N, C-alpha and C positions, 0 to 999 in steps of 0.2 A: 080860850083854849081849855079843853077838858083834860086837865092833868091826870086825873084818875084813869081815863081811857089810855092815855099815852103811856103811863107806867104799867098798867095791866098788859097792854100789847107787848111791851118790852119784856116783862117777866115771863109771860106765856110763851113768847117765841124763843127766848134765850135760855130759859131754865125749865120750862114745863113741856117743851116740844109740842106746843099747840093744844095741850090739855088744860082747859081752864077750871076743871072740876074742883081741885083742891083750893082754889084761890078766892077768898072773900076780901073785901076792902080792909078788914081788920086782922087778917091772917098774918101771924108772925112769920116772916121769911126764915128766920134762924130756927125757931122752935119747931116749925113744921118740916124743916130740912129742905125747903125750896131753894135756899141760897146758903152757901157756906162762906168761909172767909175769903176765898178766891173770887167767888161770885159777887161778894160785896164790893170788891175792888172794881169789877166789871160794871156794877151798878153805879158806883161813884164816877167812873170814867164816862158813862152814858150821861149822867147828870151834868157833868162839867162840859161835855161836848154839846149836848142838846140845848142847854140853857146859858152857855157862855159864863159859867160861874166857876169859882174855885172852892171846893169843899175843904174847909180847914180841918186839921186833925181833931180839934176839940168838938167839931160838929159830927164826927164819925161815930155816933152813938145810936143805939137802938131807938131812942126817942125820936130821932130824925129819919132813920133809914129802914126800919124793920117791918113796915107794912105799906100798903098803898096809901092808907090814910095818913100815916106818918110822913111819907114822901110828899103828898099834896100839901100838908101843913108846912113842911120844911121849905119847899119851893116857893110857896106863897109868901112866907116870911122873908126868904132870901131875896126874892125879886121885888118886894115892896119898897 
């Protein structure tokens, strides 16, 4: 499964309204304003639903959730 594409598609359709222009794999969602705190909750719900996981409060940190690269690394670690 191409997790990067999966996350890119979700971010572009839910937060960028189809415009991929500002999004690179290492773009910080928070620093760039792509996702705010409410959007982060939407992203976490997407991860939990899509991958059948539970994101623990201590995992809700930028190192895990703040870019496509971070999301891919987090999901690969979580599902391993």
